[in-house]
C-alpha positions in Angstrom: 13.6 4.6 18.4 11.5 7.7 18.1 8.0 6.9 16.9 6.1 9.5 15.1 2.3 9.2 14.8 0.4 11.2 12.2 -3.3 10.7 12.9 -5.9 11.5 10.2 -9.3 11.1 11.9 -11.3 8.1 10.8 -14.4 8.4 8.7 -16.3 5.7 6.8 -14.5 6.2 3.4 -11.6 8.0 1.9 -12.0 10.9 -0.6 -9.8 13.0 -2.8 -10.4 16.8 -3.0 -10.4 18.5 -6.3 -6.9 19.1 -7.7 -6.8 22.8 -8.4 -3.5 22.6 -10.3 -3.4 22.9 -14.1 -2.0 19.4 -14.3 -5.0 17.2 -13.7 -3.9 14.0 -15.6 -7.5 12.6 -15.8 -6.9 11.4 -19.3 -3.7 9.7 -18.2 -5.4 7.9 -15.3 -8.1 6.6 -17.6 -5.5 5.4 -20.1 -3.4 3.8 -17.2 -6.5 1.9 -16.0 -7.6 0.8 -19.5 -4.2 -0.2 -20.9 -2.2 -1.4 -17.9 -4.8 -2.7 -15.5 -8.0 -3.8 -17.1 -6.2 -5.4 -20.0 -4.2 -7.6 -17.6 -7.3 -9.0 -15.9 -8.0 -6.8 -13.0 -11.9 -6.7 -12.9 -12.9 -5.5 -9.4 -14.9 -2.3 -10.1 -13.9 -0.8 -6.7 -10.2 -1.3 -7.4 -10.6 0.1 -10.9 -12.4 3.2 -9.6 -9.8 3.7 -6.8 -7.0 3.6 -9.4 -9.0 6.0 -11.6 -9.6 8.4 -8.6 -6.3 8.7 -6.8 -4.0 11.3 -8.4 -0.8 9.2 -8.7 1.2 12.2 -9.9 0.8 13.8 -6.4 2.8 11.0 -4.9 6.0 11.1 -7.1 8.9 13.5 -7.1 8.2 16.7 -9.1 11.0 15.8 -11.5 9.1 12.5 -12.4 5.6 13.9 -12.6 5.3 13.3 -16.4 6.2 9.6 -15.8 3.7 9.1 -13.0 1.2 7.1 -15.1 3.8 5.0 -16.9 3.8 1.2 -16.6 6.8 1.2 -14.2 7.8 1.7 -10.6 9.5 5.0 -9.9 12.1 6.1 -7.3 10.9 8.2 -4.4 14.2 8.6 -2.5 16.0 6.6 0.1 16.3 3.7 -2.3 12.5 3.2 -2.1 10.0 3.2 -4.9 6.3 3.7 -5.8 5.1 0.4 -7.2 4.1 -0.2 -10.8 0.3 0.7 -11.2 -0.5 -2.9 -12.2 1.1 -4.3 -9.0 -0.8 -1.8 -6.9 -4.0 -2.9 -8.5 -3.2 -6.6 -8.4 -2.3 -6.6 -4.7 -5.3 -4.6 -3.8 -7.7 -6.9 -5.7 -6.1 -10.0 -4.1 -7.1 -8.8 -0.6 -10.9 -8.9 -1.6 -11.6 -5.9 0.5 -14.9 -5.0 2.0 -16.1 -1.5 2.9 -16.0 -2.3 6.6 -12.4 -3.7 6.6 -9.5 -2.3 8.6 -6.3 -2.7 6.7 -2.6 -2.7 7.9 -0.1 -1.6 5.3 3.6 -2.3 5.9 5.8 0.1 3.8 4.0 3.5 3.5 6.5 4.8 0.9 4.9 7.6 -1.0 1.5 7.0 0.5 -0.1 6.1 -2.9 -1.0 2.5 -2.0 -2.5 3.7 1.3 -4.7 6.1 -0.7 -5.9 3.4 -3.0 -6.8 1.2 -0.1 -8.5 4.1 1.7 -10.8 4.6 -1.3 -12.2 1.1 -0.7 -12.1 0.2 2.9 -13.0 1.7 6.3 -9.6 2.5 7.6 -5.9 2.1 6.8 -3.0 1.8 9.3 0.3 2.3 7.5 3.9 2.0 8.8 7.3 2.9 7.4 10.8 2.6 8.7 11.8 5.9 7.2 10.6 9.0 9.1 11.2 11.2 6.0 8.7 9.1 4.1 6.0 9.0 6.8 6.2 12.8 7.1 6.0 13.4 3.4 3.2 10.9 2.8 1.2 12.3 5.8 1.4 15.8 4.3 0.3 14.6 0.8 -2.6 12.5 2.1 -3.7 15.3 4.3 -3.7 17.8 1.4 -5.8 15.3 -0.6 -8.4 15.2 2.1 -8.0 11.6 3.4 -9.3 11.2 6.9 -9.3 7.4 7.3 -5.5 6.8 7.2 -3.3 6.5 10.3 0.5 6.7 9.7 3.2 5.5 12.0 7.0 5.8 11.7 8.3 2.4 13.0 9.4 -1.1 12.3 6.9 -2.8 10.0 8.1 -6.3 10.9 6.4 -5.8 14.3 3.1 -4.6 12.8 0.8 -2.4 14.9 -0.4 -4.4 17.9 -2.5 -1.6 19.4 -4.9 -1.7 16.5 -4.8 -5.4 15.8 -6.4 -7.6 14.6 -6.7 -6.5 11.0 -9.1 -7.8 8.3 -6.4 -7.4 5.7 -2.6 -6.8 5.7 -0.6 -5.6 2.7 3.2 -5.6 2.8 5.1 -3.6 0.1 8.6 -4.6 1.0 10.1 -8.1 1.0 11.3 -10.0 4.1 13.0 -13.4 3.5 10.3 -15.0 5.6 6.8 -14.1 6.6 7.0 -12.1 10.0 5.2 -14.0 12.8 3.9 -10.7 14.3 2.0 -10.0 11.1 0.5 -13.5 11.1 -0.6 -13.0 14.7 -2.3 -9.7 13.9 -4.5 -11.2 11.1 -8.1 -11.5 12.1 -10.2 -14.6 11.6 -11.1 -14.7 7.9 -8.4 -12.1 7.2 -6.1 -12.0 4.2 -2.5 -10.9 3.8 -0.5 -10.2 0.6 3.3 -10.1 1.0 6.4 -10.4 -1.2 8.8 -13.0 0.3 12.3 -13.9 -0.8 15.7 -12.5 -1.7 16.6 -9.7 -4.1 16.9 -12.0 -7.1 13.9 -14.2 -6.3 10.7 -13.2 -4.7 7.1 -14.5 -4.7 4.0 -12.7 -3.8 2.3 -14.8 -1.2 -1.4 -14.7 -0.4 -2.4 -15.8 3.1 -5.9 -16.5 4.3 -6.8 -17.3 8.0 -9.5 -19.9 8.2 -10.7 -21.4 11.5 -7.5 -20.3 13.2 -5.2 -21.8 10.6 -3.4 -19.9 7.9 -3.3 -21.1 4.3 -0.6 -19.8 1.9 -0.5 -19.6 -1.9 2.2 -18.2 -4.2 0.4 -16.0 -6.7 3.0 -13.9 -8.7 6.8 -13.5 -9.1 7.8 -10.0 -8.1 10.6 -7.7 -7.3 10.3 -5.4 -4.2 12.8 -3.5 -2.0 13.8 -5.5 1.0 12.2 -5.2 4.4 14.7 -3.6 6.8 15.0 -2.8 10.5 16.0 0.5 12.0 19.6 -0.3 11.5 19.1 -0.9 7.8 19.6 -4.6 8.0 17.4 -6.9 5.9 14.9 -9.2 7.6 
């Protein structure tokens, strides 16, 4: 399989350049954070600030731009979605990120979740099985000025061994079991958040590696697209 790497040089933190378009949506972002995220118990100030900062409307199809800040996932093509804002915030907070963390994301999609992570941590390594999505996300993130995100077109089930271990791993597509390669790429003290199950029944699982052993906890029922291989078969 052809592997495309889009490297955006690493710096200490992510940043978003000023959006020069007339459609700024600052008010909509504030409303989204206040009504959809804070009100549901998300309290980490860094997560709230990241959600306030990243221009979600830049990551959705133009035809859906006026729905970008609604309390719902949205289609981005290829039967994939950009997750509901609350779920993005919930999964980000669950990882208890530090400024020095290196994070692996499985399922780049639009690139929005990677941008949120990059606002908080040192560097983000993100993978998607769809080359069209990695290309599009790479362009968007580059236009917004992110320099601490590395994007790879490839099979997320396998992780990214060249840059392992990771302090945190976020998976935004659902396998029927937790991939062993991802377990193996988790650093000591690392955390992983991953939806696991079948299309009609999934649980968001939080894993923490302590003294070489991994503890698991089911934290939220969810519905994500399935994790697939390069032939389109579900894991």
